[in-house]
PDB file of N, CA, C and O in Angstrom:
ATOM      1  N   UNK A   1      96.504  63.553  66.197  1.00  0.00           N
ATOM      2  CA  UNK A   1      97.932  62.689  65.893  1.00  0.00           C
ATOM      3  C   UNK A   1      98.636  64.122  67.337  1.00  0.00           C
ATOM      4  O   UNK A   1      98.181  65.179  67.775  1.00  0.00           O
ATOM      5  N   UNK A   2      99.539  63.538  67.516  1.00  0.00           N
ATOM      6  CA  UNK A   2     101.112  63.511  68.238  1.00  0.00           C
ATOM      7  C   UNK A   2     101.345  64.756  68.099  1.00  0.00           C
ATOM      8  O   UNK A   2     101.519  65.060  66.919  1.00  0.00           O
ATOM      9  N   UNK A   3     101.463  66.103  69.249  1.00  0.00           N
ATOM     10  CA  UNK A   3     102.887  66.757  69.110  1.00  0.00           C
ATOM     11  C   UNK A   3     104.371  65.827  69.252  1.00  0.00           C
ATOM     12  O   UNK A   3     104.649  64.646  69.460  1.00  0.00           O
ATOM     13  N   UNK A   4     105.097  67.051  69.020  1.00  0.00           N
ATOM     14  CA  UNK A   4     106.861  66.249  69.084  1.00  0.00           C
ATOM     15  C   UNK A   4     106.657  65.682  70.330  1.00  0.00           C
ATOM     16  O   UNK A   4     106.859  64.467  70.313  1.00  0.00           O
ATOM     17  N   UNK A   5     106.270  66.209  71.595  1.00  0.00           N
ATOM     18  CA  UNK A   5     106.522  65.607  72.496  1.00  0.00           C
ATOM     19  C   UNK A   5     105.329  64.110  72.933  1.00  0.00           C
ATOM     20  O   UNK A   5     105.303  63.390  73.931  1.00  0.00           O
ATOM     21  N   UNK A   6     104.795  64.117  72.155  1.00  0.00           N
ATOM     22  CA  UNK A   6     103.827  63.067  72.416  1.00  0.00           C
ATOM     23  C   UNK A   6     102.599  63.102  73.176  1.00  0.00           C
ATOM     24  O   UNK A   6     102.007  62.121  73.627  1.00  0.00           O
ATOM     25  N   UNK A   7     102.220  64.484  73.293  1.00  0.00           N
ATOM     26  CA  UNK A   7     100.674  65.167  73.719  1.00  0.00           C
ATOM     27  C   UNK A   7      99.544  65.103  72.991  1.00  0.00           C
ATOM     28  O   UNK A   7      99.231  65.808  72.032  1.00  0.00           O
ATOM     29  N   UNK A   8      99.094  64.436  73.371  1.00  0.00           N
ATOM     30  CA  UNK A   8      97.162  64.766  71.753  1.00  0.00           C
ATOM     31  C   UNK A   8      97.360  66.335  72.285  1.00  0.00           C
ATOM     32  O   UNK A   8      98.189  66.803  73.064  1.00  0.00           O
ATOM     33  N   UNK A   9      96.112  67.046  71.449  1.00  0.00           N
ATOM     34  CA  UNK A   9      95.667  68.153  72.157  1.00  0.00           C
ATOM     35  C   UNK A   9      95.253  68.964  73.048  1.00  0.00           C
ATOM     36  O   UNK A   9      95.470  70.103  73.464  1.00  0.00           O
ATOM     37  N   UNK A  10      93.909  67.150  73.427  1.00  0.00           N
ATOM     38  CA  UNK A  10      93.205  67.508  74.217  1.00  0.00           C
ATOM     39  C   UNK A  10      94.236  66.928  75.433  1.00  0.00           C
ATOM     40  O   UNK A  10      94.024  67.634  76.419  1.00  0.00           O
ATOM     41  N   UNK A  11      95.243  65.938  75.735  1.00  0.00           N
ATOM     42  CA  UNK A  11      95.923  65.943  77.049  1.00  0.00           C
ATOM     43  C   UNK A  11      96.758  67.564  77.111  1.00  0.00           C
ATOM     44  O   UNK A  11      96.677  68.286  78.105  1.00  0.00           O
ATOM     45  N   UNK A  12      97.411  67.876  76.072  1.00  0.00           N
ATOM     46  CA  UNK A  12      98.103  69.083  76.560  1.00  0.00           C
ATOM     47  C   UNK A  12      97.340  70.502  76.882  1.00  0.00           C
ATOM     48  O   UNK A  12      97.649  71.556  77.438  1.00  0.00           O
ATOM     49  N   UNK A  13      96.109  69.929  76.195  1.00  0.00           N
ATOM     50  CA  UNK A  13      94.890  71.288  76.990  1.00  0.00           C
ATOM     51  C   UNK A  13      94.904  71.205  78.540  1.00  0.00           C
ATOM     52  O   UNK A  13      95.128  72.190  79.244  1.00  0.00           O
ATOM     53  N   UNK A  14      94.550  69.476  79.217  1.00  0.00           N
ATOM     54  CA  UNK A  14      94.534  69.462  80.210  1.00  0.00           C
ATOM     55  C   UNK A  14      95.569  69.984  80.965  1.00  0.00           C
ATOM     56  O   UNK A  14      95.391  70.816  81.854  1.00  0.00           O
ATOM     57  N   UNK A  15      96.815  69.456  80.597  1.00  0.00           N
ATOM     58  CA  UNK A  15      97.855  70.033  81.952  1.00  0.00           C
ATOM     59  C   UNK A  15      98.086  70.890  81.780  1.00  0.00           C
ATOM     60  O   UNK A  15      98.874  71.175  82.681  1.00  0.00           O
ATOM     61  N   UNK A  16      97.870  72.440  80.612  1.00  0.00           N
ATOM     62  CA  UNK A  16      98.189  73.137  80.769  1.00  0.00           C
ATOM     63  C   UNK A  16      96.821  73.869  82.111  1.00  0.00           C
ATOM     64  O   UNK A  16      97.349  74.928  82.450  1.00  0.00           O
ATOM     65  N   UNK A  17      96.097  73.806  82.533  1.00  0.00           N
ATOM     66  CA  UNK A  17      94.437  74.051  82.677  1.00  0.00           C
ATOM     67  C   UNK A  17      94.698  73.356  84.086  1.00  0.00           C
ATOM     68  O   UNK A  17      94.490  74.021  85.101  1.00  0.00           O
ATOM     69  N   UNK A  18      95.109  72.148  84.177  1.00  0.00           N
ATOM     70  CA  UNK A  18      95.682  71.489  85.753  1.00  0.00           C
ATOM     71  C   UNK A  18      96.883  72.673  86.441  1.00  0.00           C
ATOM     72  O   UNK A  18      96.971  73.117  87.586  1.00  0.00           O
ATOM     73  N   UNK A  19      97.810  72.967  85.071  1.00  0.00           N
ATOM     74  CA  UNK A  19      99.033  73.626  85.829  1.00  0.00           C
ATOM     75  C   UNK A  19      98.447  75.346  86.174  1.00  0.00           C
ATOM     76  O   UNK A  19      98.880  76.177  86.973  1.00  0.00           O
ATOM     77  N   UNK A  20      97.498  75.398  85.363  1.00  0.00           N
ATOM     78  CA  UNK A  20      96.778  77.277  85.874  1.00  0.00           C
ATOM     79  C   UNK A  20      96.077  77.238  87.442  1.00  0.00           C
ATOM     80  O   UNK A  20      96.083  78.113  88.307  1.00  0.00           O
ATOM     81  N   UNK A  21      95.472  75.872  87.454  1.00  0.00           N
ATOM     82  CA  UNK A  21      94.586  75.607  88.272  1.00  0.00           C
ATOM     83  C   UNK A  21      95.303  75.581  89.771  1.00  0.00           C
ATOM     84  O   UNK A  21      94.976  76.138  90.819  1.00  0.00           O
ATOM     85  N   UNK A  22      96.508  74.631  89.416  1.00  0.00           N
ATOM     86  CA  UNK A  22      97.117  74.761  91.312  1.00  0.00           C
ATOM     87  C   UNK A  22      98.067  75.801  91.403  1.00  0.00           C
ATOM     88  O   UNK A  22      98.326  76.060  92.578  1.00  0.00           O
ATOM     89  N   UNK A  23      98.839  76.671  90.365  1.00  0.00           N
ATOM     90  CA  UNK A  23      99.332  77.107  90.598  1.00  0.00           C
ATOM     91  C   UNK A  23      98.382  78.607  91.406  1.00  0.00           C
ATOM     92  O   UNK A  23      97.383  79.012  90.811  1.00  0.00           O
ATOM     93  N   UNK A  24      98.827  79.323  92.777  1.00  0.00           N
ATOM     94  CA  UNK A  24      98.363  80.792  92.516  1.00  0.00           C
ATOM     95  C   UNK A  24      98.651  81.775  91.665  1.00  0.00           C
ATOM     96  O   UNK A  24      99.538  81.697  90.816  1.00  0.00           O
ATOM     97  N   UNK A  25      97.781  82.935  91.882  1.00  0.00           N
ATOM     98  CA  UNK A  25      98.206  83.682  90.672  1.00  0.00           C
ATOM     99  C   UNK A  25      98.851  84.528  91.277  1.00  0.00           C
ATOM    100  O   UNK A  25      98.674  84.849  92.452  1.00  0.00           O
ATOM    101  N   UNK A  26      99.904  85.099  90.302  1.00  0.00           N
ATOM    102  CA  UNK A  26     100.692  85.869  91.020  1.00  0.00           C
ATOM    103  C   UNK A  26     101.091  86.934  90.496  1.00  0.00           C
ATOM    104  O   UNK A  26     101.779  86.759  89.491  1.00  0.00           O
ATOM    105  N   UNK A  27     100.895  88.108  90.839  1.00  0.00           N
ATOM    106  CA  UNK A  27     100.988  89.419  90.459  1.00  0.00           C
ATOM    107  C   UNK A  27     101.877  90.745  91.148  1.00  0.00           C
ATOM    108  O   UNK A  27     101.972  90.845  92.372  1.00  0.00           O
ATOM    109  N   UNK A  28     102.476  91.688  90.264  1.00  0.00           N
ATOM    110  CA  UNK A  28     103.382  91.748  91.250  1.00  0.00           C
ATOM    111  C   UNK A  28     103.464  93.717  90.717  1.00  0.00           C
ATOM    112  O   UNK A  28     103.625  94.154  89.577  1.00  0.00           O
ATOM    113  N   UNK A  29     103.313  94.384  91.810  1.00  0.00           N
ATOM    114  CA  UNK A  29     103.648  96.339  91.045  1.00  0.00           C
ATOM    115  C   UNK A  29     104.773  96.606  90.972  1.00  0.00           C
ATOM    116  O   UNK A  29     105.357  96.591  92.056  1.00  0.00           O
ATOM    117  N   UNK A  30     105.717  97.012  89.583  1.00  0.00           N
ATOM    118  CA  UNK A  30     106.708  97.426  89.774  1.00  0.00           C
ATOM    119  C   UNK A  30     106.770  98.703  89.920  1.00  0.00           C
ATOM    120  O   UNK A  30     105.621  99.113  89.754  1.00  0.00           O
ATOM    121  N   UNK A  31     107.717  99.884  90.219  1.00  0.00           N
ATOM    122  CA  UNK A  31     107.787 100.978  90.923  1.00  0.00           C
ATOM    123  C   UNK A  31     108.135 101.846  89.408  1.00  0.00           C
ATOM    124  O   UNK A  31     109.327 101.747  89.115  1.00  0.00           O
ATOM    125  N   UNK A  32     107.404 102.573  88.524  1.00  0.00           N
ATOM    126  CA  UNK A  32     108.387 103.256  87.507  1.00  0.00           C
ATOM    127  C   UNK A  32     108.354 104.733  87.664  1.00  0.00           C
ATOM    128  O   UNK A  32     108.665 105.468  86.727  1.00  0.00           O
ATOM    129  N   UNK A  33     107.962 105.217  88.900  1.00  0.00           N
ATOM    130  CA  UNK A  33     107.748 106.722  89.659  1.00  0.00           C
ATOM    131  C   UNK A  33     107.719 106.687  90.518  1.00  0.00           C
ATOM    132  O   UNK A  33     106.994 106.127  91.340  1.00  0.00           O
ATOM    133  N   UNK A  34     108.709 107.435  90.556  1.00  0.00           N
ATOM    134  CA  UNK A  34     108.866 107.288  92.584  1.00  0.00           C
ATOM    135  C   UNK A  34     109.510 108.884  93.092  1.00  0.00           C
ATOM    136  O   UNK A  34     110.706 109.122  92.922  1.00  0.00           O
ATOM    137  N   UNK A  35     108.593 109.902  93.713  1.00  0.00           N
ATOM    138  CA  UNK A  35     109.554 110.842  94.787  1.00  0.00           C
ATOM    139  C   UNK A  35     110.352 110.300  96.608  1.00  0.00           C
ATOM    140  O   UNK A  35     111.248 110.695  97.355  1.00  0.00           O
ATOM    141  N   UNK A  36     109.451 109.347  96.574  1.00  0.00           N
ATOM    142  CA  UNK A  36     109.539 108.398  98.399  1.00  0.00           C
ATOM    143  C   UNK A  36     110.530 108.077  97.740  1.00  0.00           C
ATOM    144  O   UNK A  36     110.744 107.759  96.571  1.00  0.00           O
ATOM    145  N   UNK A  37     111.465 108.282  99.204  1.00  0.00           N
ATOM    146  CA  UNK A  37     112.643 107.184  99.400  1.00  0.00           C
ATOM    147  C   UNK A  37     112.623 106.186  99.636  1.00  0.00           C
ATOM    148  O   UNK A  37     113.588 105.426  99.557  1.00  0.00           O
ATOM    149  N   UNK A  38     111.506 105.902  99.996  1.00  0.00           N
ATOM    150  CA  UNK A  38     111.419 103.945 100.129  1.00  0.00           C
ATOM    151  C   UNK A  38     111.244 103.089  99.121  1.00  0.00           C
ATOM    152  O   UNK A  38     111.390 101.866  99.130  1.00  0.00           O
ATOM    153  N   UNK A  39     110.845 103.966  98.039  1.00  0.00           N
ATOM    154  CA  UNK A  39     110.003 103.038  96.899  1.00  0.00           C
ATOM    155  C   UNK A  39     111.326 103.606  95.755  1.00  0.00           C
ATOM    156  O   UNK A  39     110.950 104.531  95.034  1.00  0.00           O
ATOM    157  N   UNK A  40     112.341 103.286  95.604  1.00  0.00           N
ATOM    158  CA  UNK A  40     113.159 103.700  94.487  1.00  0.00           C
ATOM    159  C   UNK A  40     112.209 102.767  93.102  1.00  0.00           C
ATOM    160  O   UNK A  40     111.347 101.887  93.125  1.00  0.00           O
ATOM    161  N   UNK A  41     112.997 103.601  91.884  1.00  0.00           N
ATOM    162  CA  UNK A  41     112.084 103.088  90.387  1.00  0.00           C
ATOM    163  C   UNK A  41     112.611 101.981  89.842  1.00  0.00           C
ATOM    164  O   UNK A  41     113.807 101.945  89.550  1.00  0.00           O
ATOM    165  N   UNK A  42     111.846 101.014  89.653  1.00  0.00           N
ATOM    166  CA  UNK A  42     112.350  99.403  89.274  1.00  0.00           C
ATOM    167  C   UNK A  42     112.169  98.532  90.261  1.00  0.00           C
ATOM    168  O   UNK A  42     112.541  97.359  90.254  1.00  0.00           O
ATOM    169  N   UNK A  43     111.438  99.249  91.356  1.00  0.00           N
ATOM    170  CA  UNK A  43     111.188  98.365  92.540  1.00  0.00           C
ATOM    171  C   UNK A  43     110.233  96.951  92.795  1.00  0.00           C
ATOM    172  O   UNK A  43     109.073  97.360  92.741  1.00  0.00           O
ATOM    173  N   UNK A  44     110.220  95.643  93.019  1.00  0.00           N
ATOM    174  CA  UNK A  44     109.285  94.902  92.244  1.00  0.00           C
ATOM    175  C   UNK A  44     108.375  94.379  94.008  1.00  0.00           C
ATOM    176  O   UNK A  44     109.125  94.010  94.911  1.00  0.00           O
ATOM    177  N   UNK A  45     107.220  94.406  94.211  1.00  0.00           N
ATOM    178  CA  UNK A  45     106.557  94.393  94.893  1.00  0.00           C
ATOM    179  C   UNK A  45     105.671  93.529  94.972  1.00  0.00           C
ATOM    180  O   UNK A  45     105.270  93.427  93.813  1.00  0.00           O
ATOM    181  N   UNK A  46     104.795  92.460  95.933  1.00  0.00           N
ATOM    182  CA  UNK A  46     103.366  91.794  96.311  1.00  0.00           C
ATOM    183  C   UNK A  46     102.360  92.560  95.454  1.00  0.00           C
ATOM    184  O   UNK A  46     102.570  93.762  95.617  1.00  0.00           O
ATOM    185  N   UNK A  47     101.288  92.331  94.551  1.00  0.00           N
ATOM    186  CA  UNK A  47     100.231  93.338  94.773  1.00  0.00           C
ATOM    187  C   UNK A  47      99.528  93.443  95.827  1.00  0.00           C
ATOM    188  O   UNK A  47      98.535  94.167  95.747  1.00  0.00           O
ATOM    189  N   UNK A  48      99.802  92.807  97.039  1.00  0.00           N
ATOM    190  CA  UNK A  48      99.458  93.627  98.553  1.00  0.00           C
ATOM    191  C   UNK A  48     100.003  93.960  99.071  1.00  0.00           C
ATOM    192  O   UNK A  48      99.807  94.102 100.278  1.00  0.00           O
ATOM    193  N   UNK A  49     100.962  94.266  98.493  1.00  0.00           N
ATOM    194  CA  UNK A  49     101.688  95.272  99.353  1.00  0.00           C
ATOM    195  C   UNK A  49     101.140  96.320  99.535  1.00  0.00           C
ATOM    196  O   UNK A  49     100.367  96.742  98.676  1.00  0.00           O
ATOM    197  N   UNK A  50     101.378  97.015 100.670  1.00  0.00           N
ATOM    198  CA  UNK A  50     100.749  98.762 101.484  1.00  0.00           C
ATOM    199  C   UNK A  50     102.399  99.880 101.102  1.00  0.00           C
ATOM    200  O   UNK A  50     103.565  99.701 101.454  1.00  0.00           O
ATOM    201  N   UNK A  51     101.887 100.761 100.432  1.00  0.00           N
ATOM    202  CA  UNK A  51     103.010 101.680 100.339  1.00  0.00           C
ATOM    203  C   UNK A  51     102.809 102.715 101.818  1.00  0.00           C
ATOM    204  O   UNK A  51     101.690 102.981 102.256  1.00  0.00           O
ATOM    205  N   UNK A  52     103.627 103.034 102.226  1.00  0.00           N
ATOM    206  CA  UNK A  52     103.208 104.212 103.454  1.00  0.00           C
ATOM    207  C   UNK A  52     104.465 105.090 102.907  1.00  0.00           C
ATOM    208  O   UNK A  52     105.634 104.820 102.632  1.00  0.00           O
ATOM    209  N   UNK A  53     103.500 106.527 102.875  1.00  0.00           N
ATOM    210  CA  UNK A  53     103.595 107.507 102.124  1.00  0.00           C
ATOM    211  C   UNK A  53     103.354 108.329 102.827  1.00  0.00           C
ATOM    212  O   UNK A  53     102.282 108.327 103.432  1.00  0.00           O
ATOM    213  N   UNK A  54     104.401 109.449 103.005  1.00  0.00           N
ATOM    214  CA  UNK A  54     104.657 111.022 103.423  1.00  0.00           C
ATOM    215  C   UNK A  54     104.232 111.940 102.832  1.00  0.00           C
ATOM    216  O   UNK A  54     104.599 112.257 101.701  1.00  0.00           O
ATOM    217  N   UNK A  55     103.243 112.617 103.614  1.00  0.00           N
ATOM    218  CA  UNK A  55     102.705 114.203 102.761  1.00  0.00           C
ATOM    219  C   UNK A  55     103.669 114.285 101.407  1.00  0.00           C
ATOM    220  O   UNK A  55     104.883 114.195 101.590  1.00  0.00           O
ATOM    221  N   UNK A  56     103.228 114.432 100.228  1.00  0.00           N
ATOM    222  CA  UNK A  56     104.076 115.083  99.345  1.00  0.00           C
ATOM    223  C   UNK A  56     104.011 114.490  98.426  1.00  0.00           C
ATOM    224  O   UNK A  56     103.902 114.850  97.254  1.00  0.00           O
ATOM    225  N   UNK A  57     104.118 112.804  99.200  1.00  0.00           N
ATOM    226  CA  UNK A  57     104.935 111.781  98.420  1.00  0.00           C
ATOM    227  C   UNK A  57     104.308 111.470  97.062  1.00  0.00           C
ATOM    228  O   UNK A  57     103.289 112.103  96.786  1.00  0.00           O
ATOM    229  N   UNK A  58     104.796 110.535  96.124  1.00  0.00           N
ATOM    230  CA  UNK A  58     103.787 109.893  95.119  1.00  0.00           C
ATOM    231  C   UNK A  58     104.575 109.019  94.513  1.00  0.00           C
ATOM    232  O   UNK A  58     105.657 109.324  94.010  1.00  0.00           O
ATOM    233  N   UNK A  59     103.763 107.130  94.526  1.00  0.00           N
ATOM    234  CA  UNK A  59     104.346 106.715  94.245  1.00  0.00           C
ATOM    235  C   UNK A  59     103.627 106.254  92.735  1.00  0.00           C
ATOM    236  O   UNK A  59     102.526 106.795  92.632  1.00  0.00           O
ATOM    237  N   UNK A  60     104.000 105.327  91.450  1.00  0.00           N
ATOM    238  CA  UNK A  60     103.269 104.928  90.303  1.00  0.00           C
ATOM    239  C   UNK A  60     103.755 103.840  89.747  1.00  0.00           C
ATOM    240  O   UNK A  60     104.834 103.972  89.170  1.00  0.00           O
ATOM    241  N   UNK A  61     103.334 102.953  89.757  1.00  0.00           N
ATOM    242  CA  UNK A  61     102.909 101.481  89.622  1.00  0.00           C
ATOM    243  C   UNK A  61     102.549 100.840  88.667  1.00  0.00           C
ATOM    244  O   UNK A  61     101.514 101.262  88.150  1.00  0.00           O
ATOM    245  N   UNK A  62     103.076  99.818  88.138  1.00  0.00           N
ATOM    246  CA  UNK A  62     102.671  99.103  87.204  1.00  0.00           C
ATOM    247  C   UNK A  62     102.790  97.510  87.230  1.00  0.00           C
ATOM    248  O   UNK A  62     103.717  96.706  87.136  1.00  0.00           O
ATOM    249  N   UNK A  63     100.921  97.416  87.466  1.00  0.00           N
ATOM    250  CA  UNK A  63     100.965  96.313  87.931  1.00  0.00           C
ATOM    251  C   UNK A  63     100.704  95.117  87.106  1.00  0.00           C
ATOM    252  O   UNK A  63      99.641  95.069  86.487  1.00  0.00           O
ATOM    253  N   UNK A  64     101.595  94.094  87.020  1.00  0.00           N
ATOM    254  CA  UNK A  64     101.946  92.855  85.966  1.00  0.00           C
ATOM    255  C   UNK A  64     100.786  92.021  86.402  1.00  0.00           C
ATOM    256  O   UNK A  64     100.134  92.111  87.442  1.00  0.00           O
ATOM    257  N   UNK A  65     100.645  91.122  85.318  1.00  0.00           N
ATOM    258  CA  UNK A  65     100.728  91.389  83.916  1.00  0.00           C
ATOM    259  C   UNK A  65      99.543  91.904  82.560  1.00  0.00           C
ATOM    260  O   UNK A  65      99.213  91.699  81.392  1.00  0.00           O
ATOM    261  N   UNK A  66      99.234  92.798  83.936  1.00  0.00           N
ATOM    262  CA  UNK A  66      97.919  93.645  83.232  1.00  0.00           C
ATOM    263  C   UNK A  66      98.693  94.654  82.515  1.00  0.00           C
ATOM    264  O   UNK A  66      98.310  94.858  81.363  1.00  0.00           O
ATOM    265  N   UNK A  67      99.414  95.144  82.811  1.00  0.00           N
ATOM    266  CA  UNK A  67     100.524  96.346  81.995  1.00  0.00           C
ATOM    267  C   UNK A  67      99.119  97.670  83.017  1.00  0.00           C
ATOM    268  O   UNK A  67      99.488  98.815  82.754  1.00  0.00           O
ATOM    269  N   UNK A  68      98.271  97.696  83.632  1.00  0.00           N
ATOM    270  CA  UNK A  68      97.895  99.071  83.965  1.00  0.00           C
ATOM    271  C   UNK A  68      98.527  99.898  84.980  1.00  0.00           C
ATOM    272  O   UNK A  68      98.580  99.621  86.178  1.00  0.00           O
ATOM    273  N   UNK A  69      98.969 100.861  84.456  1.00  0.00           N
ATOM    274  CA  UNK A  69      99.238 101.443  86.319  1.00  0.00           C
ATOM    275  C   UNK A  69      98.653 102.150  87.435  1.00  0.00           C
ATOM    276  O   UNK A  69      97.429 102.124  87.301  1.00  0.00           O
ATOM    277  N   UNK A  70      98.934 102.656  88.285  1.00  0.00           N
ATOM    278  CA  UNK A  70      98.186 103.271  89.470  1.00  0.00           C
ATOM    279  C   UNK A  70      98.941 104.516  90.419  1.00  0.00           C
ATOM    280  O   UNK A  70     100.028 104.103  90.823  1.00  0.00           O
ATOM    281  N   UNK A  71      98.790 105.250  90.657  1.00  0.00           N
ATOM    282  CA  UNK A  71      99.362 106.282  91.184  1.00  0.00           C
ATOM    283  C   UNK A  71      98.818 106.089  92.784  1.00  0.00           C
ATOM    284  O   UNK A  71      97.625 106.088  93.088  1.00  0.00           O
ATOM    285  N   UNK A  72      99.927 105.929  93.731  1.00  0.00           N
ATOM    286  CA  UNK A  72      99.546 106.194  95.188  1.00  0.00           C
ATOM    287  C   UNK A  72     100.265 107.593  95.808  1.00  0.00           C
ATOM    288  O   UNK A  72     101.476 107.593  96.030  1.00  0.00           O
ATOM    289  N   UNK A  73      99.747 108.334  95.971  1.00  0.00           N
ATOM    290  CA  UNK A  73     100.052 109.845  96.914  1.00  0.00           C
ATOM    291  C   UNK A  73      98.993 110.406  97.795  1.00  0.00           C
ATOM    292  O   UNK A  73      97.800 110.186  98.001  1.00  0.00           O
ATOM    293  N   UNK A  74      99.915 111.225  98.235  1.00  0.00           N
ATOM    294  CA  UNK A  74      99.171 111.715 100.173  1.00  0.00           C
ATOM    295  C   UNK A  74     100.136 110.271 101.185  1.00  0.00           C
ATOM    296  O   UNK A  74     100.590 109.144 100.982  1.00  0.00           O
ATOM    297  N   UNK A  75     100.015 111.248 102.262  1.00  0.00           N
ATOM    298  CA  UNK A  75     100.381 110.517 103.788  1.00  0.00           C
ATOM    299  C   UNK A  75      98.947 109.490 103.840  1.00  0.00           C
ATOM    300  O   UNK A  75      97.777 109.751 103.560  1.00  0.00           O
ATOM    301  N   UNK A  76      99.566 108.290 104.302  1.00  0.00           N
ATOM    302  CA  UNK A  76      98.414 106.998 104.524  1.00  0.00           C
ATOM    303  C   UNK A  76      99.727 105.618 104.203  1.00  0.00           C
ATOM    304  O   UNK A  76     100.932 105.383 104.104  1.00  0.00           O
ATOM    305  N   UNK A  77      98.385 105.051 104.158  1.00  0.00           N
ATOM    306  CA  UNK A  77      98.402 103.586 103.825  1.00  0.00           C
ATOM    307  C   UNK A  77      97.346 103.562 102.523  1.00  0.00           C
ATOM    308  O   UNK A  77      96.179 103.952 102.505  1.00  0.00           O
ATOM    309  N   UNK A  78      98.341 102.825 101.164  1.00  0.00           N
ATOM    310  CA  UNK A  78      97.949 103.022 100.051  1.00  0.00           C
ATOM    311  C   UNK A  78      97.876 101.664  99.551  1.00  0.00           C
ATOM    312  O   UNK A  78      98.727 100.979 100.118  1.00  0.00           O
ATOM    313  N   UNK A  79      97.053 100.874  98.540  1.00  0.00           N
ATOM    314  CA  UNK A  79      97.434  99.546  98.303  1.00  0.00           C
ATOM    315  C   UNK A  79      96.176  99.473  97.095  1.00  0.00           C
ATOM    316  O   UNK A  79      95.260 100.236  96.789  1.00  0.00           O
ATOM    317  N   UNK A  80      96.647  98.147  96.596  1.00  0.00           N
ATOM    318  CA  UNK A  80      95.578  98.082  95.505  1.00  0.00           C
ATOM    319  C   UNK A  80      94.005  97.557  95.983  1.00  0.00           C
ATOM    320  O   UNK A  80      94.043  96.896  97.021  1.00  0.00           O
ATOM    321  N   UNK A  81      92.994  97.694  95.553  1.00  0.00           N
ATOM    322  CA  UNK A  81      91.972  97.279  96.219  1.00  0.00           C
ATOM    323  C   UNK A  81      91.452  96.044  95.797  1.00  0.00           C
ATOM    324  O   UNK A  81      91.538  95.972  94.571  1.00  0.00           O
ATOM    325  N   UNK A  82      90.860  94.869  96.385  1.00  0.00           N
ATOM    326  CA  UNK A  82      90.819  93.561  95.890  1.00  0.00           C
ATOM    327  C   UNK A  82      90.004  93.315  94.453  1.00  0.00           C
ATOM    328  O   UNK A  82      89.816  92.136  94.156  1.00  0.00           O
ATOM    329  N   UNK A  83      89.516  94.314  93.561  1.00  0.00           N
ATOM    330  CA  UNK A  83      89.515  93.799  92.310  1.00  0.00           C
ATOM    331  C   UNK A  83      90.310  95.382  91.501  1.00  0.00           C
ATOM    332  O   UNK A  83      89.936  96.175  90.636  1.00  0.00           O
ATOM    333  N   UNK A  84      91.494  95.240  92.319  1.00  0.00           N
ATOM    334  CA  UNK A  84      92.574  96.092  90.934  1.00  0.00           C
ATOM    335  C   UNK A  84      92.224  97.409  91.520  1.00  0.00           C
ATOM    336  O   UNK A  84      93.311  97.515  92.087  1.00  0.00           O
ATOM    337  N   UNK A  85      91.733  98.279  91.786  1.00  0.00           N
ATOM    338  CA  UNK A  85      91.831  99.604  91.770  1.00  0.00           C
ATOM    339  C   UNK A  85      93.017 100.049  92.598  1.00  0.00           C
ATOM    340  O   UNK A  85      93.951  99.445  93.126  1.00  0.00           O
ATOM    341  N   UNK A  86      92.566 101.619  92.507  1.00  0.00           N
ATOM    342  CA  UNK A  86      93.630 102.051  93.527  1.00  0.00           C
ATOM    343  C   UNK A  86      93.156 102.806  94.726  1.00  0.00           C
ATOM    344  O   UNK A  86      92.388 103.746  94.524  1.00  0.00           O
ATOM    345  N   UNK A  87      93.489 102.536  95.869  1.00  0.00           N
ATOM    346  CA  UNK A  87      93.032 103.670  96.755  1.00  0.00           C
ATOM    347  C   UNK A  87      94.239 105.181  97.264  1.00  0.00           C
ATOM    348  O   UNK A  87      95.463 105.317  97.247  1.00  0.00           O
ATOM    349  N   UNK A  88      93.095 106.060  97.665  1.00  0.00           N
ATOM    350  CA  UNK A  88      94.163 106.885  97.885  1.00  0.00           C
ATOM    351  C   UNK A  88      93.334 107.614  99.281  1.00  0.00           C
ATOM    352  O   UNK A  88      92.131 107.878  99.264  1.00  0.00           O
ATOM    353  N   UNK A  89      94.456 107.924 100.733  1.00  0.00           N
ATOM    354  CA  UNK A  89      93.339 108.817 101.276  1.00  0.00           C
ATOM    355  C   UNK A  89      93.276 110.494 101.185  1.00  0.00           C
ATOM    356  O   UNK A  89      92.937 111.377 101.973  1.00  0.00           O
ATOM    357  N   UNK A  90      93.854 110.462  99.601  1.00  0.00           N
ATOM    358  CA  UNK A  90      94.160 112.022  98.954  1.00  0.00           C
ATOM    359  C   UNK A  90      92.448 112.551  98.286  1.00  0.00           C
ATOM    360  O   UNK A  90      91.978 113.686  98.352  1.00  0.00           O
ATOM    361  N   UNK A  91      91.878 111.465  97.746  1.00  0.00           N
ATOM    362  CA  UNK A  91      90.814 111.613  97.372  1.00  0.00           C
ATOM    363  C   UNK A  91      89.314 111.860  98.007  1.00  0.00           C
ATOM    364  O   UNK A  91      88.820 111.439  99.053  1.00  0.00           O
ATOM    365  N   UNK A  92      88.888 112.536  97.179  1.00  0.00           N
ATOM    366  CA  UNK A  92      87.425 113.538  97.860  1.00  0.00           C
ATOM    367  C   UNK A  92      86.027 112.749  97.698  1.00  0.00           C
ATOM    368  O   UNK A  92      85.961 112.098  96.655  1.00  0.00           O
ATOM    369  N   UNK A  93      85.635 112.728  97.991  1.00  0.00           N
ATOM    370  CA  UNK A  93      83.798 111.990  97.973  1.00  0.00           C
ATOM    371  C   UNK A  93      83.038 113.272  97.636  1.00  0.00           C
ATOM    372  O   UNK A  93      82.911 114.333  98.248  1.00  0.00           O
ATOM    373  N   UNK A  94      82.544 112.802  96.389  1.00  0.00           N
ATOM    374  CA  UNK A  94      82.004 113.463  95.384  1.00  0.00           C
ATOM    375  C   UNK A  94      80.519 114.031  96.731  1.00  0.00           C
ATOM    376  O   UNK A  94      79.841 113.224  97.366  1.00  0.00           O
ATOM    377  N   UNK A  95      80.429 115.106  96.793  1.00  0.00           N
ATOM    378  CA  UNK A  95      79.121 115.709  97.508  1.00  0.00           C
ATOM    379  C   UNK A  95      77.811 115.832  96.533  1.00  0.00           C
ATOM    380  O   UNK A  95      77.600 116.271  95.403  1.00  0.00           O
ATOM    381  N   UNK A  96      76.954 115.138  97.693  1.00  0.00           N
ATOM    382  CA  UNK A  96      75.607 115.722  97.015  1.00  0.00           C
ATOM    383  C   UNK A  96      75.239 116.813  96.465  1.00  0.00           C
ATOM    384  O   UNK A  96      75.713 117.785  97.052  1.00  0.00           O
ATOM    385  N   UNK A  97      74.268 117.201  95.143  1.00  0.00           N
ATOM    386  CA  UNK A  97      74.247 118.302  95.202  1.00  0.00           C
ATOM    387  C   UNK A  97      72.463 118.974  95.939  1.00  0.00           C
ATOM    388  O   UNK A  97      72.266 120.181  96.072  1.00  0.00           O
TER     389      UNK A  97
END
């Protein structure tokens, strides 16, 4: 049975898969909390953006479309890791006992 646009279900599924594979994955981050003057609340940046922060500055972002949040804080360059995590120069490594 054909849908109202003349596509069979299998043709429509193939079209959607083709479009998904042809278009690059787009993920953005939206600033939802910030005390940094360069990163105002509401600013949307690409997921590969680097946040250059000064000592005492903190930026919280919403990673779209996953709706996860990440916090970047402290002096340095911060960004999402390739696997989608957050990196912060202020994080301390756990010392072995």
